[in-house]
PDB file of N, CA, C and O in Angstrom, chain B, residues numbered from 101:
ATOM      1  N   MET B 101      25.145 -50.301  52.317  1.00  0.00           N
ATOM      2  CA  MET B 101      24.124 -50.576  51.232  1.00  0.00           C
ATOM      3  C   MET B 101      24.852 -50.551  50.006  1.00  0.00           C
ATOM      4  O   MET B 101      25.542 -49.559  49.768  1.00  0.00           O
ATOM      5  N   LYS B 102      24.800 -51.549  49.145  1.00  0.00           N
ATOM      6  CA  LYS B 102      25.356 -51.413  47.840  1.00  0.00           C
ATOM      7  C   LYS B 102      24.490 -51.094  46.779  1.00  0.00           C
ATOM      8  O   LYS B 102      24.890 -50.416  45.833  1.00  0.00           O
ATOM      9  N   THR B 103      23.039 -51.634  46.869  1.00  0.00           N
ATOM     10  CA  THR B 103      22.128 -51.680  45.830  1.00  0.00           C
ATOM     11  C   THR B 103      20.709 -51.144  46.415  1.00  0.00           C
ATOM     12  O   THR B 103      20.376 -51.345  47.583  1.00  0.00           O
ATOM     13  N   ALA B 104      19.946 -50.472  45.518  1.00  0.00           N
ATOM     14  CA  ALA B 104      18.634 -50.119  45.996  1.00  0.00           C
ATOM     15  C   ALA B 104      17.646 -50.495  44.767  1.00  0.00           C
ATOM     16  O   ALA B 104      17.921 -50.260  43.590  1.00  0.00           O
ATOM     17  N   ILE B 105      16.502 -51.090  45.199  1.00  0.00           N
ATOM     18  CA  ILE B 105      15.467 -51.440  44.307  1.00  0.00           C
ATOM     19  C   ILE B 105      14.322 -50.233  44.472  1.00  0.00           C
ATOM     20  O   ILE B 105      13.713 -50.193  45.541  1.00  0.00           O
ATOM     21  N   VAL B 106      14.093 -49.497  43.700  1.00  0.00           N
ATOM     22  CA  VAL B 106      13.025 -48.357  43.669  1.00  0.00           C
ATOM     23  C   VAL B 106      11.840 -48.718  42.991  1.00  0.00           C
ATOM     24  O   VAL B 106      11.959 -49.099  41.827  1.00  0.00           O
ATOM     25  N   ILE B 107      10.625 -48.663  43.547  1.00  0.00           N
ATOM     26  CA  ILE B 107       9.408 -48.854  42.910  1.00  0.00           C
ATOM     27  C   ILE B 107       8.595 -47.541  43.039  1.00  0.00           C
ATOM     28  O   ILE B 107       8.416 -47.007  44.133  1.00  0.00           O
ATOM     29  N   ILE B 108       8.121 -47.054  41.899  1.00  0.00           N
ATOM     30  CA  ILE B 108       7.211 -45.911  41.876  1.00  0.00           C
ATOM     31  C   ILE B 108       5.825 -46.377  41.481  1.00  0.00           C
ATOM     32  O   ILE B 108       5.660 -46.858  40.360  1.00  0.00           O
ATOM     33  N   GLU B 109       4.878 -46.271  42.283  1.00  0.00           N
ATOM     34  CA  GLU B 109       3.540 -46.761  41.938  1.00  0.00           C
ATOM     35  C   GLU B 109       2.877 -45.844  40.877  1.00  0.00           C
ATOM     36  O   GLU B 109       2.791 -44.616  40.887  1.00  0.00           O
ATOM     37  N   ILE B 110       2.438 -46.719  39.974  1.00  0.00           N
ATOM     38  CA  ILE B 110       1.890 -45.921  38.779  1.00  0.00           C
ATOM     39  C   ILE B 110       0.376 -45.707  39.178  1.00  0.00           C
ATOM     40  O   ILE B 110      -0.318 -46.632  39.602  1.00  0.00           O
ATOM     41  N   PRO B 111      -0.054 -44.487  39.019  1.00  0.00           N
ATOM     42  CA  PRO B 111      -1.307 -43.929  39.532  1.00  0.00           C
ATOM     43  C   PRO B 111      -2.444 -44.244  38.619  1.00  0.00           C
ATOM     44  O   PRO B 111      -3.165 -43.310  38.266  1.00  0.00           O
ATOM     45  N   TYR B 112      -2.682 -45.437  38.202  1.00  0.00           N
ATOM     46  CA  TYR B 112      -3.826 -45.807  37.332  1.00  0.00           C
ATOM     47  C   TYR B 112      -5.197 -45.131  37.829  1.00  0.00           C
ATOM     48  O   TYR B 112      -5.580 -45.109  38.999  1.00  0.00           O
ATOM     49  N   GLY B 113      -5.843 -44.601  36.757  1.00  0.00           N
ATOM     50  CA  GLY B 113      -7.208 -44.085  37.230  1.00  0.00           C
ATOM     51  C   GLY B 113      -7.214 -42.630  37.690  1.00  0.00           C
ATOM     52  O   GLY B 113      -8.280 -42.039  37.863  1.00  0.00           O
ATOM     53  N   GLN B 114      -6.036 -42.052  37.890  1.00  0.00           N
ATOM     54  CA  GLN B 114      -5.861 -40.590  38.176  1.00  0.00           C
ATOM     55  C   GLN B 114      -5.140 -39.875  37.184  1.00  0.00           C
ATOM     56  O   GLN B 114      -3.910 -39.852  37.144  1.00  0.00           O
ATOM     57  N   ASP B 115      -5.971 -39.224  36.291  1.00  0.00           N
ATOM     58  CA  ASP B 115      -5.549 -38.443  35.020  1.00  0.00           C
ATOM     59  C   ASP B 115      -4.370 -37.574  35.368  1.00  0.00           C
ATOM     60  O   ASP B 115      -3.299 -37.772  34.794  1.00  0.00           O
ATOM     61  N   ASP B 116      -4.495 -36.618  36.279  1.00  0.00           N
ATOM     62  CA  ASP B 116      -3.387 -35.720  36.489  1.00  0.00           C
ATOM     63  C   ASP B 116      -2.233 -36.300  37.028  1.00  0.00           C
ATOM     64  O   ASP B 116      -1.162 -35.811  36.669  1.00  0.00           O
ATOM     65  N   ALA B 117      -2.219 -37.317  37.877  1.00  0.00           N
ATOM     66  CA  ALA B 117      -1.070 -37.892  38.428  1.00  0.00           C
ATOM     67  C   ALA B 117      -0.547 -38.929  37.262  1.00  0.00           C
ATOM     68  O   ALA B 117       0.660 -39.168  37.241  1.00  0.00           O
ATOM     69  N   MET B 118      -1.246 -39.439  36.469  1.00  0.00           N
ATOM     70  CA  MET B 118      -0.678 -40.322  35.465  1.00  0.00           C
ATOM     71  C   MET B 118       0.053 -39.399  34.406  1.00  0.00           C
ATOM     72  O   MET B 118       0.974 -39.863  33.735  1.00  0.00           O
ATOM     73  N   LYS B 119      -0.374 -38.064  34.260  1.00  0.00           N
ATOM     74  CA  LYS B 119       0.369 -37.218  33.335  1.00  0.00           C
ATOM     75  C   LYS B 119       1.799 -37.098  33.862  1.00  0.00           C
ATOM     76  O   LYS B 119       2.777 -37.222  33.125  1.00  0.00           O
ATOM     77  N   HIS B 120       1.878 -36.827  35.288  1.00  0.00           N
ATOM     78  CA  HIS B 120       3.141 -36.737  35.860  1.00  0.00           C
ATOM     79  C   HIS B 120       4.050 -37.936  35.822  1.00  0.00           C
ATOM     80  O   HIS B 120       5.274 -37.875  35.707  1.00  0.00           O
ATOM     81  N   TRP B 121       3.258 -39.145  35.939  1.00  0.00           N
ATOM     82  CA  TRP B 121       4.029 -40.361  35.863  1.00  0.00           C
ATOM     83  C   TRP B 121       4.620 -40.518  34.469  1.00  0.00           C
ATOM     84  O   TRP B 121       5.815 -40.803  34.398  1.00  0.00           O
ATOM     85  N   ARG B 122       3.947 -40.372  33.409  1.00  0.00           N
ATOM     86  CA  ARG B 122       4.351 -40.390  32.045  1.00  0.00           C
ATOM     87  C   ARG B 122       5.568 -39.502  31.848  1.00  0.00           C
ATOM     88  O   ARG B 122       6.548 -39.941  31.245  1.00  0.00           O
ATOM     89  N   GLN B 123       5.537 -38.227  32.352  1.00  0.00           N
ATOM     90  CA  GLN B 123       6.652 -37.315  32.247  1.00  0.00           C
ATOM     91  C   GLN B 123       7.853 -37.927  32.824  1.00  0.00           C
ATOM     92  O   GLN B 123       8.911 -38.066  32.209  1.00  0.00           O
ATOM     93  N   LEU B 124       7.618 -38.322  34.159  1.00  0.00           N
ATOM     94  CA  LEU B 124       8.809 -38.809  34.830  1.00  0.00           C
ATOM     95  C   LEU B 124       9.380 -40.047  34.202  1.00  0.00           C
ATOM     96  O   LEU B 124      10.603 -40.166  34.141  1.00  0.00           O
ATOM     97  N   ALA B 125       8.581 -40.979  33.730  1.00  0.00           N
ATOM     98  CA  ALA B 125       8.935 -42.298  33.191  1.00  0.00           C
ATOM     99  C   ALA B 125       9.721 -41.946  31.902  1.00  0.00           C
ATOM    100  O   ALA B 125      10.736 -42.608  31.686  1.00  0.00           O
ATOM    101  N   GLU B 126       9.376 -40.998  31.039  1.00  0.00           N
ATOM    102  CA  GLU B 126      10.046 -40.604  29.784  1.00  0.00           C
ATOM    103  C   GLU B 126      11.509 -39.989  30.232  1.00  0.00           C
ATOM    104  O   GLU B 126      12.515 -40.426  29.672  1.00  0.00           O
ATOM    105  N   PHE B 127      11.610 -39.061  31.156  1.00  0.00           N
ATOM    106  CA  PHE B 127      12.651 -38.480  31.618  1.00  0.00           C
ATOM    107  C   PHE B 127      13.740 -39.546  32.041  1.00  0.00           C
ATOM    108  O   PHE B 127      14.881 -39.444  31.591  1.00  0.00           O
ATOM    109  N   PHE B 128      13.392 -40.565  32.903  1.00  0.00           N
ATOM    110  CA  PHE B 128      14.268 -41.608  33.325  1.00  0.00           C
ATOM    111  C   PHE B 128      14.601 -42.644  32.343  1.00  0.00           C
ATOM    112  O   PHE B 128      15.676 -43.237  32.432  1.00  0.00           O
ATOM    113  N   ALA B 129      13.707 -42.923  31.354  1.00  0.00           N
ATOM    114  CA  ALA B 129      14.113 -43.844  30.297  1.00  0.00           C
ATOM    115  C   ALA B 129      15.340 -43.296  29.512  1.00  0.00           C
ATOM    116  O   ALA B 129      16.287 -43.995  29.154  1.00  0.00           O
ATOM    117  N   ASP B 130      15.206 -41.929  29.280  1.00  0.00           N
ATOM    118  CA  ASP B 130      16.393 -41.435  28.567  1.00  0.00           C
ATOM    119  C   ASP B 130      17.663 -41.605  29.344  1.00  0.00           C
ATOM    120  O   ASP B 130      18.682 -41.957  28.750  1.00  0.00           O
ATOM    121  N   ARG B 131      17.667 -41.395  30.536  1.00  0.00           N
ATOM    122  CA  ARG B 131      18.848 -41.466  31.475  1.00  0.00           C
ATOM    123  C   ARG B 131      19.266 -42.861  31.738  1.00  0.00           C
ATOM    124  O   ARG B 131      20.444 -43.066  32.034  1.00  0.00           O
ATOM    125  N   THR B 132      18.487 -43.772  31.667  1.00  0.00           N
ATOM    126  CA  THR B 132      18.923 -45.368  31.798  1.00  0.00           C
ATOM    127  C   THR B 132      19.589 -45.853  30.615  1.00  0.00           C
ATOM    128  O   THR B 132      20.447 -46.736  30.647  1.00  0.00           O
ATOM    129  N   LYS B 133      19.155 -45.218  29.472  1.00  0.00           N
ATOM    130  CA  LYS B 133      19.839 -45.818  28.238  1.00  0.00           C
ATOM    131  C   LYS B 133      21.462 -45.639  28.207  1.00  0.00           C
ATOM    132  O   LYS B 133      22.196 -46.470  27.673  1.00  0.00           O
ATOM    133  N   SER B 134      21.856 -44.642  28.743  1.00  0.00           N
ATOM    134  CA  SER B 134      23.356 -44.463  28.749  1.00  0.00           C
ATOM    135  C   SER B 134      24.017 -45.035  30.011  1.00  0.00           C
ATOM    136  O   SER B 134      25.234 -44.889  30.128  1.00  0.00           O
ATOM    137  N   ARG B 135      23.324 -45.673  30.962  1.00  0.00           N
ATOM    138  CA  ARG B 135      23.841 -46.079  32.170  1.00  0.00           C
ATOM    139  C   ARG B 135      23.559 -47.627  32.301  1.00  0.00           C
ATOM    140  O   ARG B 135      22.612 -48.005  32.990  1.00  0.00           O
ATOM    141  N   PRO B 136      24.322 -48.468  31.686  1.00  0.00           N
ATOM    142  CA  PRO B 136      24.129 -49.854  31.642  1.00  0.00           C
ATOM    143  C   PRO B 136      24.083 -50.566  33.067  1.00  0.00           C
ATOM    144  O   PRO B 136      23.540 -51.668  33.151  1.00  0.00           O
ATOM    145  N   GLU B 137      24.623 -49.982  34.150  1.00  0.00           N
ATOM    146  CA  GLU B 137      24.670 -50.482  35.423  1.00  0.00           C
ATOM    147  C   GLU B 137      23.302 -50.316  36.088  1.00  0.00           C
ATOM    148  O   GLU B 137      23.033 -51.038  37.048  1.00  0.00           O
ATOM    149  N   ILE B 138      22.479 -49.474  35.673  1.00  0.00           N
ATOM    150  CA  ILE B 138      21.143 -49.378  36.145  1.00  0.00           C
ATOM    151  C   ILE B 138      20.288 -50.204  35.421  1.00  0.00           C
ATOM    152  O   ILE B 138      20.175 -50.064  34.203  1.00  0.00           O
ATOM    153  N   GLU B 139      19.565 -51.201  36.155  1.00  0.00           N
ATOM    154  CA  GLU B 139      18.722 -52.231  35.446  1.00  0.00           C
ATOM    155  C   GLU B 139      17.146 -51.786  35.708  1.00  0.00           C
ATOM    156  O   GLU B 139      16.624 -51.720  36.821  1.00  0.00           O
ATOM    157  N   LYS B 140      16.577 -51.528  34.593  1.00  0.00           N
ATOM    158  CA  LYS B 140      15.057 -51.304  34.707  1.00  0.00           C
ATOM    159  C   LYS B 140      14.386 -52.598  34.668  1.00  0.00           C
ATOM    160  O   LYS B 140      14.231 -53.248  33.634  1.00  0.00           O
ATOM    161  N   LEU B 141      13.984 -52.958  35.851  1.00  0.00           N
ATOM    162  CA  LEU B 141      13.296 -54.360  36.052  1.00  0.00           C
ATOM    163  C   LEU B 141      11.923 -54.411  35.521  1.00  0.00           C
ATOM    164  O   LEU B 141      11.508 -55.495  35.112  1.00  0.00           O
ATOM    165  N   ALA B 142      11.140 -53.331  35.476  1.00  0.00           N
ATOM    166  CA  ALA B 142       9.851 -53.310  35.031  1.00  0.00           C
ATOM    167  C   ALA B 142       9.510 -51.719  34.644  1.00  0.00           C
ATOM    168  O   ALA B 142      10.355 -50.859  34.895  1.00  0.00           O
ATOM    169  N   GLU B 143       8.440 -51.421  34.121  1.00  0.00           N
ATOM    170  CA  GLU B 143       8.159 -50.027  33.804  1.00  0.00           C
ATOM    171  C   GLU B 143       8.456 -48.994  34.928  1.00  0.00           C
ATOM    172  O   GLU B 143       8.861 -47.843  34.762  1.00  0.00           O
ATOM    173  N   ASN B 144       8.185 -49.608  36.082  1.00  0.00           N
ATOM    174  CA  ASN B 144       8.199 -48.549  37.285  1.00  0.00           C
ATOM    175  C   ASN B 144       9.173 -49.095  38.338  1.00  0.00           C
ATOM    176  O   ASN B 144       9.102 -48.696  39.501  1.00  0.00           O
ATOM    177  N   VAL B 145      10.102 -50.022  37.939  1.00  0.00           N
ATOM    178  CA  VAL B 145      11.091 -50.519  38.994  1.00  0.00           C
ATOM    179  C   VAL B 145      12.425 -50.604  38.389  1.00  0.00           C
ATOM    180  O   VAL B 145      12.687 -51.164  37.325  1.00  0.00           O
ATOM    181  N   TRP B 146      13.403 -49.878  39.319  1.00  0.00           N
ATOM    182  CA  TRP B 146      14.786 -49.883  39.024  1.00  0.00           C
ATOM    183  C   TRP B 146      15.625 -50.465  40.006  1.00  0.00           C
ATOM    184  O   TRP B 146      15.386 -50.275  41.199  1.00  0.00           O
ATOM    185  N   LEU B 147      16.706 -51.242  39.581  1.00  0.00           N
ATOM    186  CA  LEU B 147      17.776 -51.663  40.404  1.00  0.00           C
ATOM    187  C   LEU B 147      18.975 -50.838  40.120  1.00  0.00           C
ATOM    188  O   LEU B 147      19.515 -50.753  39.017  1.00  0.00           O
ATOM    189  N   ILE B 148      19.386 -50.170  41.326  1.00  0.00           N
ATOM    190  CA  ILE B 148      20.367 -49.084  41.191  1.00  0.00           C
ATOM    191  C   ILE B 148      21.576 -49.481  42.133  1.00  0.00           C
ATOM    192  O   ILE B 148      21.497 -49.675  43.346  1.00  0.00           O
ATOM    193  N   PRO B 149      22.730 -49.568  41.330  1.00  0.00           N
ATOM    194  CA  PRO B 149      23.949 -49.680  42.221  1.00  0.00           C
ATOM    195  C   PRO B 149      24.310 -48.403  42.914  1.00  0.00           C
ATOM    196  O   PRO B 149      24.528 -47.418  42.208  1.00  0.00           O
ATOM    197  N   LEU B 150      24.400 -48.307  44.233  1.00  0.00           N
ATOM    198  CA  LEU B 150      24.532 -46.984  44.856  1.00  0.00           C
ATOM    199  C   LEU B 150      25.922 -46.426  44.703  1.00  0.00           C
ATOM    200  O   LEU B 150      26.084 -45.208  44.623  1.00  0.00           O
ATOM    201  N   GLU B 151      26.922 -47.260  44.659  1.00  0.00           N
ATOM    202  CA  GLU B 151      28.335 -46.848  44.391  1.00  0.00           C
ATOM    203  C   GLU B 151      28.622 -46.081  43.186  1.00  0.00           C
ATOM    204  O   GLU B 151      29.482 -45.200  43.160  1.00  0.00           O
ATOM    205  N   SER B 152      27.858 -46.435  42.127  1.00  0.00           N
ATOM    206  CA  SER B 152      28.143 -45.738  40.897  1.00  0.00           C
ATOM    207  C   SER B 152      26.994 -44.910  40.376  1.00  0.00           C
ATOM    208  O   SER B 152      27.123 -44.175  39.397  1.00  0.00           O
ATOM    209  N   ALA B 153      25.833 -45.048  41.071  1.00  0.00           N
ATOM    210  CA  ALA B 153      24.673 -44.220  40.456  1.00  0.00           C
ATOM    211  C   ALA B 153      23.775 -43.517  41.546  1.00  0.00           C
ATOM    212  O   ALA B 153      22.577 -43.268  41.406  1.00  0.00           O
ATOM    213  N   LEU B 154      24.540 -43.240  42.648  1.00  0.00           N
ATOM    214  CA  LEU B 154      23.747 -42.466  43.711  1.00  0.00           C
ATOM    215  C   LEU B 154      23.020 -41.257  43.139  1.00  0.00           C
ATOM    216  O   LEU B 154      21.827 -41.121  43.413  1.00  0.00           O
ATOM    217  N   PRO B 155      23.622 -40.393  42.387  1.00  0.00           N
ATOM    218  CA  PRO B 155      22.934 -39.256  41.941  1.00  0.00           C
ATOM    219  C   PRO B 155      21.667 -39.577  41.118  1.00  0.00           C
ATOM    220  O   PRO B 155      20.680 -38.847  41.201  1.00  0.00           O
ATOM    221  N   PHE B 156      21.693 -40.673  40.322  1.00  0.00           N
ATOM    222  CA  PHE B 156      20.421 -41.112  39.608  1.00  0.00           C
ATOM    223  C   PHE B 156      19.357 -41.524  40.680  1.00  0.00           C
ATOM    224  O   PHE B 156      18.169 -41.211  40.604  1.00  0.00           O
ATOM    225  N   PHE B 157      19.896 -42.233  41.652  1.00  0.00           N
ATOM    226  CA  PHE B 157      18.766 -42.603  42.800  1.00  0.00           C
ATOM    227  C   PHE B 157      18.129 -41.520  43.397  1.00  0.00           C
ATOM    228  O   PHE B 157      16.910 -41.492  43.564  1.00  0.00           O
ATOM    229  N   GLY B 158      19.047 -40.435  43.801  1.00  0.00           N
ATOM    230  CA  GLY B 158      18.423 -39.238  44.335  1.00  0.00           C
ATOM    231  C   GLY B 158      17.581 -38.481  43.494  1.00  0.00           C
ATOM    232  O   GLY B 158      16.656 -37.831  43.981  1.00  0.00           O
ATOM    233  N   THR B 159      17.816 -38.498  42.220  1.00  0.00           N
ATOM    234  CA  THR B 159      16.998 -37.699  41.306  1.00  0.00           C
ATOM    235  C   THR B 159      15.685 -38.513  41.183  1.00  0.00           C
ATOM    236  O   THR B 159      14.599 -37.935  41.222  1.00  0.00           O
ATOM    237  N   LEU B 160      15.782 -39.810  41.039  1.00  0.00           N
ATOM    238  CA  LEU B 160      14.619 -40.598  40.804  1.00  0.00           C
ATOM    239  C   LEU B 160      13.552 -40.359  42.104  1.00  0.00           C
ATOM    240  O   LEU B 160      12.374 -40.051  41.922  1.00  0.00           O
ATOM    241  N   VAL B 161      14.097 -40.530  43.314  1.00  0.00           N
ATOM    242  CA  VAL B 161      13.313 -40.455  44.495  1.00  0.00           C
ATOM    243  C   VAL B 161      12.769 -38.964  44.608  1.00  0.00           C
ATOM    244  O   VAL B 161      11.602 -38.719  44.913  1.00  0.00           O
ATOM    245  N   HIS B 162      13.652 -38.066  44.356  1.00  0.00           N
ATOM    246  CA  HIS B 162      13.123 -36.662  44.289  1.00  0.00           C
ATOM    247  C   HIS B 162      12.000 -36.274  43.330  1.00  0.00           C
ATOM    248  O   HIS B 162      11.056 -35.550  43.643  1.00  0.00           O
ATOM    249  N   GLY B 163      12.198 -36.832  42.115  1.00  0.00           N
ATOM    250  CA  GLY B 163      11.252 -36.608  40.961  1.00  0.00           C
ATOM    251  C   GLY B 163       9.936 -37.133  41.382  1.00  0.00           C
ATOM    252  O   GLY B 163       8.938 -36.438  41.190  1.00  0.00           O
ATOM    253  N   ALA B 164       9.829 -38.452  42.014  1.00  0.00           N
ATOM    254  CA  ALA B 164       8.727 -39.108  42.527  1.00  0.00           C
ATOM    255  C   ALA B 164       8.091 -38.173  43.583  1.00  0.00           C
ATOM    256  O   ALA B 164       6.895 -37.895  43.491  1.00  0.00           O
ATOM    257  N   HIS B 165       8.778 -37.731  44.480  1.00  0.00           N
ATOM    258  CA  HIS B 165       8.187 -36.851  45.594  1.00  0.00           C
ATOM    259  C   HIS B 165       7.720 -35.471  44.941  1.00  0.00           C
ATOM    260  O   HIS B 165       6.651 -35.009  45.339  1.00  0.00           O
ATOM    261  N   GLU B 166       8.379 -34.841  44.055  1.00  0.00           N
ATOM    262  CA  GLU B 166       7.946 -33.516  43.424  1.00  0.00           C
ATOM    263  C   GLU B 166       6.669 -33.755  42.627  1.00  0.00           C
ATOM    264  O   GLU B 166       5.899 -32.811  42.449  1.00  0.00           O
ATOM    265  N   HIS B 167       6.396 -35.000  42.123  1.00  0.00           N
ATOM    266  CA  HIS B 167       5.238 -35.149  41.380  1.00  0.00           C
ATOM    267  C   HIS B 167       4.097 -35.932  42.181  1.00  0.00           C
ATOM    268  O   HIS B 167       3.109 -36.435  41.645  1.00  0.00           O
ATOM    269  N   HIS B 168       4.374 -35.956  43.483  1.00  0.00           N
ATOM    270  CA  HIS B 168       3.482 -36.622  44.494  1.00  0.00           C
ATOM    271  C   HIS B 168       3.040 -38.034  44.036  1.00  0.00           C
ATOM    272  O   HIS B 168       1.867 -38.406  44.071  1.00  0.00           O
ATOM    273  N   LEU B 169       4.121 -38.821  43.585  1.00  0.00           N
ATOM    274  CA  LEU B 169       3.935 -40.130  43.334  1.00  0.00           C
ATOM    275  C   LEU B 169       4.560 -41.057  44.560  1.00  0.00           C
ATOM    276  O   LEU B 169       5.594 -40.755  45.156  1.00  0.00           O
ATOM    277  N   LYS B 170       3.815 -42.160  44.819  1.00  0.00           N
ATOM    278  CA  LYS B 170       4.283 -42.971  45.915  1.00  0.00           C
ATOM    279  C   LYS B 170       5.466 -43.668  45.503  1.00  0.00           C
ATOM    280  O   LYS B 170       5.497 -44.141  44.367  1.00  0.00           O
ATOM    281  N   CYS B 171       6.474 -43.798  46.303  1.00  0.00           N
ATOM    282  CA  CYS B 171       7.867 -44.334  45.883  1.00  0.00           C
ATOM    283  C   CYS B 171       8.175 -45.194  47.154  1.00  0.00           C
ATOM    284  O   CYS B 171       7.957 -44.844  48.314  1.00  0.00           O
ATOM    285  N   ARG B 172       8.724 -46.391  46.735  1.00  0.00           N
ATOM    286  CA  ARG B 172       9.128 -47.448  47.798  1.00  0.00           C
ATOM    287  C   ARG B 172      10.615 -47.953  47.452  1.00  0.00           C
ATOM    288  O   ARG B 172      10.896 -48.332  46.315  1.00  0.00           O
ATOM    289  N   THR B 173      11.479 -47.936  48.419  1.00  0.00           N
ATOM    290  CA  THR B 173      12.922 -48.247  48.226  1.00  0.00           C
ATOM    291  C   THR B 173      13.216 -49.405  49.194  1.00  0.00           C
ATOM    292  O   THR B 173      12.899 -49.400  50.383  1.00  0.00           O
ATOM    293  N   LEU B 174      13.923 -50.504  48.488  1.00  0.00           N
ATOM    294  CA  LEU B 174      14.452 -51.600  49.241  1.00  0.00           C
ATOM    295  C   LEU B 174      15.820 -51.535  49.088  1.00  0.00           C
ATOM    296  O   LEU B 174      16.274 -51.607  47.946  1.00  0.00           O
ATOM    297  N   PHE B 175      16.703 -51.389  50.213  1.00  0.00           N
ATOM    298  CA  PHE B 175      18.136 -51.182  50.232  1.00  0.00           C
ATOM    299  C   PHE B 175      18.660 -52.701  50.417  1.00  0.00           C
ATOM    300  O   PHE B 175      18.173 -53.461  51.253  1.00  0.00           O
ATOM    301  N   LEU B 176      19.687 -53.045  49.559  1.00  0.00           N
ATOM    302  CA  LEU B 176      20.260 -54.353  49.741  1.00  0.00           C
ATOM    303  C   LEU B 176      21.700 -54.195  50.231  1.00  0.00           C
ATOM    304  O   LEU B 176      22.335 -53.240  49.784  1.00  0.00           O
ATOM    305  N   ASP B 177      22.257 -54.985  51.057  1.00  0.00           N
ATOM    306  CA  ASP B 177      23.656 -54.821  51.557  1.00  0.00           C
ATOM    307  C   ASP B 177      24.696 -55.458  50.562  1.00  0.00           C
ATOM    308  O   ASP B 177      25.897 -55.193  50.610  1.00  0.00           O
ATOM    309  N   GLU B 178      24.121 -56.327  49.651  1.00  0.00           N
ATOM    310  CA  GLU B 178      24.994 -57.024  48.631  1.00  0.00           C
ATOM    311  C   GLU B 178      24.457 -56.538  47.227  1.00  0.00           C
ATOM    312  O   GLU B 178      23.367 -56.024  46.978  1.00  0.00           O
ATOM    313  N   THR B 179      25.445 -56.816  46.422  1.00  0.00           N
ATOM    314  CA  THR B 179      24.884 -56.681  44.869  1.00  0.00           C
ATOM    315  C   THR B 179      23.974 -57.671  44.564  1.00  0.00           C
ATOM    316  O   THR B 179      24.192 -58.809  44.978  1.00  0.00           O
ATOM    317  N   ALA B 180      22.916 -57.414  43.861  1.00  0.00           N
ATOM    318  CA  ALA B 180      21.878 -58.430  43.610  1.00  0.00           C
ATOM    319  C   ALA B 180      22.498 -59.648  42.785  1.00  0.00           C
ATOM    320  O   ALA B 180      23.233 -59.420  41.825  1.00  0.00           O
ATOM    321  N   GLN B 181      22.203 -60.865  43.159  1.00  0.00           N
ATOM    322  CA  GLN B 181      22.666 -62.171  42.483  1.00  0.00           C
ATOM    323  C   GLN B 181      21.420 -62.701  41.942  1.00  0.00           C
ATOM    324  O   GLN B 181      20.616 -63.219  42.718  1.00  0.00           O
ATOM    325  N   TRP B 182      21.143 -62.618  40.539  1.00  0.00           N
ATOM    326  CA  TRP B 182      20.023 -63.381  40.016  1.00  0.00           C
ATOM    327  C   TRP B 182      20.252 -64.742  39.769  1.00  0.00           C
ATOM    328  O   TRP B 182      21.313 -65.148  39.293  1.00  0.00           O
ATOM    329  N   VAL B 183      19.290 -65.484  40.075  1.00  0.00           N
ATOM    330  CA  VAL B 183      19.282 -66.938  39.762  1.00  0.00           C
ATOM    331  C   VAL B 183      18.856 -67.083  38.297  1.00  0.00           C
ATOM    332  O   VAL B 183      17.801 -66.565  37.931  1.00  0.00           O
ATOM    333  N   LYS B 184      19.591 -67.728  37.487  1.00  0.00           N
ATOM    334  CA  LYS B 184      19.158 -67.784  35.984  1.00  0.00           C
ATOM    335  C   LYS B 184      18.678 -69.243  35.770  1.00  0.00           C
ATOM    336  O   LYS B 184      19.285 -70.210  36.231  1.00  0.00           O
ATOM    337  N   SER B 185      17.634 -69.320  35.095  1.00  0.00           N
ATOM    338  CA  SER B 185      16.877 -70.565  34.937  1.00  0.00           C
ATOM    339  C   SER B 185      16.586 -70.819  33.408  1.00  0.00           C
ATOM    340  O   SER B 185      15.958 -71.818  33.058  1.00  0.00           O
TER     341      SER B 185
END
């Protein structure tokens, strides 16, 4: 596995969970600024190269689990190749 796409579900309508989501999102926004190899595809979606950013991946998944946020991961065997249009 070379890459992971991680999606953390945003808990709309759940005040306590939304507070945790905002804290987590702010924490990881700061960490991705200095890591150009990590692509933030949406507010709650990250494309993470596992060879260079495995600790970030682990921290992201662990953070979601600790805050009781639903997290889904799609592992890719190849580096993502985007079609440009």
